[in-house]
N, C-alpha and C positions, 0 to 999 in steps of 0.2 A: 381271797378278794371278791365281792361283789360291787359295783359301785353302779347305786342306780340313778336312772335320766331323772330329768324333770318330767317327761311323757310318761315313763312309771311310775312314779308318786300321784302324779296327776290321776292316773287310773284308778290306783289302789287306793285315793282318797274318795274317787266316785262311787266304788264300791262299799266303800267305809258307811260312807251317806248313806245308799241306800237300806244296808243292814240297818243302818239306827232308826230310819226312818220304819221300816217293816217289822221292827223288834219290839216296838212299844207296846202295851199293852192298850194303851190308847191312844189317838190319830195325834200324831207332834204338831203341835202349834210351833212354837216359839225353841229352840235352843241357844244354850248359856256354853260356851265353852271355856274352860283355862288348860292353858298347855303346860303340860312340865318341862321347867328348866334342865337342860337346854333344850332339847329336839322336839318337844311336844310342843315350844312356842311356834316355829314353821308350819307343825303340821296343822295346829289349831286355825291359823289362815289360810289354809289350802281346804281344808275340810270347812270350813264357813264356805267359801268361792263354793264348795261341790254342794253344800245343803242350799243357799241358796237357789241353785239352779235348781231344783227342786220344789222350789216353793215356801221350803221354812224359812221363816225369820231369825237369824241367827248373829248374835254377838258374842265379844271377846268381853269376858269378866275378868278383873284384876284378884279376884282370891279362887280358890278351889272350893271355898264355903260356899261361893253363890254359884256355883256352877250346876248346870243340869248333866255337862259330860266333860270329863277331866282326859286330855288327849294327851297322847304322848306317842314318840317316833316307834317305837319297838320295846314288846316284851320278851326279855333274854332269860334271867333268871327268875324274874314274876317278882322280885325284893319289892320292887318300885309300885309294883300294879298291886300287893297286899297289903302296904300301907296305906296308900290313896284308898283300896276298899274298905278298909280297918278305920281310918280315922275321917272318910268324907260318904259315909253310908249312902245318903240321900242321890250323888250323884252316880254314874253310870263311867267307869272306866272303859275306853277305848283306844285303841292303837293300828297303827298301820301296817306293824306286821308281828307276827309270833314265831319270833324264831326256833329254829330245833337244834339239838345238841351239833349237828353237823351241817349245818348253810355256813358255817365261815363267820369272816368279819364282815360286816353288813357296812355300807357306806352310802349316805346320803348325798343329793347335789351338795347342802349347803356345807358337808364335812369334808368334800372334797379338797384336797391342796390347792386345785386349780381354782375353785372358788373361793380359797380361803384369804381372804382382806389383810389378814394379821398372819401369813407365812405359814398356818397351823395349819394341819391334816387331822380328819377323827380320833385317828391315834393318840394322836400327840395331847389332847384332851386328859388321857389317860393321867399322865405324869405331873400336866396341870395342876388339875384339881387334886392329886395326892399332894401335892407343896403348897396348893393355898391352904389346903387342911392342916397341914404342921404350922400354918402361918407365916408361910414366906412369903417373899415379895415378888412374883411371878416376871415383873416387869425389871428386878434388879439385872446387872449386868452381865455376872457370873450366872444365871441363871438363862440367857439366850438359846445355846442352843441344847441344855439339858434336854428337854422331850425328848429330840431326836436323838444323841447321843442315848438317852437309858433305854427308848425301847430298842435300837439297834442290838444296845447290852443284851437286853432282854429276848430278843432274838439268837443268838449265841449261847446264852444261858439253855434253853430250852430244844435248841435247833435237833435234839433225837426225838423229836415229833413228828419230821419228816425225813428220818431214818428207818430202813428197815431192814432185821439181818436178811434178808434173800439175796437181796443188793449184794452183800459181800463176804457170806459166812460159804464160801466154795471149800469142799474135802475133797481130800486125794485119796487114793487108795496106793501110790505109786508117794515111794517114803515111810510108809505104813509096815511093811514087811519087817515083821519079828520084834515089832516096839508095842510092847504091852507092858512098858512100867511108867510112872505117871509122868508127866507133861506140866512142870509149872511154871507160871512165870509172877511174879510176887513185885508188892508196891506199885500198883498201876497207880494212876493220880485218879482219883475222885473228884468233883467237884461237882455239885448238885445244890438244889433249890428245896427247900422241907416243904410241903404243900400245904402245911396249918397255918405256917407264918408267911410264908414267901423268904424265908430266911436263907442263906448260905451254910449249910453242911460240906463238910471236906475230909480228903483220908484219903485212905489206900485199899487196895483189894487184891487179894491172891486168890488164884484161879488155879487148877489142878484138874485134871481127868487123863483117863487111862485106855489108851485108844483100843477099840476093839476092829479095826480093820481099815480105820479113815484116819488119818490128820488135817489139821486145819493150819496155815500160818497162823504162825505167833502171834501177826502183830493182829491177826484178830480176833485174839482174846481180850487185848486192849480194846479193839472199837466196840468191842458187845459191850465192855464195862461203859465206858463212854456214853454208848449211846442211848442205853438205860438210866444214866447220870444226868444227861442233858433232859429231864425232863421234871417235870413238880414230884418230889418222892416222900415214901417215907424210907429207913436205910432197911428196912426189914423187907419191905416190896423188891427195893433195888438187888438185894442180893438177891431171892431167890427165882428173880425175873434172869438174873445171867446164868444163874446153873440150869433152868428151865431151859432158855435157848440151847447152852451148848450140851445139853439130853436130845434136844428134840434133832437138832442138824447134825451131830457129830454119831449118836445114838454110841456111845460110847460105855464101856464096863463100868465108868465110876465119873462123878464130878464132886470138886468141892469148892466153896467157895467160901470165904471169908473176906468181910469189911468191916474197917476200924475207921470210924470219922471224929471229928469234933464239931458241934453244932451250934452255929449263933444263935438259935432261938434258946438255948439253956444257958447259955455264956453269957449273952448280952441282956435276958430279960429274964422274968420270969423268977429260978432258983436262982440266976446269977453265979454255976459254978464255973469256974475257968479253965481251961486244960483238963476237962474232964474226957474221956476216952470212950464211946458203945462200940461194942463189936459183937457184930452179926456173924451166923453161919448158914450154910445151906449144903446140905450132903446127901448125894445122889447113889443110887446101886453100891459100887464095893468099898464106896468109904462111907458108907452107912451100915453095911454089912457085914463088915470084916475090920473086928478092933484094930489089929496091927495094921492095916494102910491108914486108917485113920490116924491111927498114933504116928503113922511116918510123914504124912503129911501135913502133922501141928510140927513135928520136930524139925523138918527143912524149911517151914515155916517161922519159929520163933526167934530163929537170927535177926530178923528183920530190926530195925531200928522203931522203936515204939513212936517217938515224934511224928504227929501229923500237920 
């Protein structure tokens, strides 16, 4: 997370003002600014001051249709810019920052928790606006702590982004002597979030590998599954990521992974088919090449209960 200071914002606005003046096909005599709610509004006033220091008569207008420049604080996905460029082609869309995918979360001074008069930080706006979108009263007593609880929960749901298999996938030669049969961990619990609807899906995984001189602590099999599950996912990718990770770090003779889950995005919306199970598999090495090895894995895991 990067928290910008007022001084940094002022410098960004000064550079933007220079770009606006220099970028016109003809000399800019007067500017009419309209700020995109919410972040663009304070930026518009800061930019107004910067333009006036350059000798440009500048006004804040009440409608994007009246503006020469539509002002935002940040271009992130580009959706906001695309909308205003399409609907107000006579205005020029400008922003203090254009965010790159690896820039992380950016907080402007007026968004920081220290400056928030209502006790909310920048990220709190995400659940607040969602609550408003569905028609809730965000001032209702039961929702006062919801934004912070929501964000804390989502950090836990997606903690896999902060984890790396290199930090825990320690393999051992000691103990792997004469170990050439499959090692299986069954019914590893999965809690994940569908990347298409941000809806939960849950279930379990069976993971097996055949050592080739190295083994790994059995808890690490569960950690690998949980790490990839705690990211926005589709079940097919999740299954292959687990198999590929074990193949990379263990270099075994073979890896087998099956995942069985229920998906709320299908049960509670869309086709609305409750109780439906989806099973995916990923086979590597001996499990792919040898039918009897593959069959043994399926036989050893089929006695697990189906309920997820």
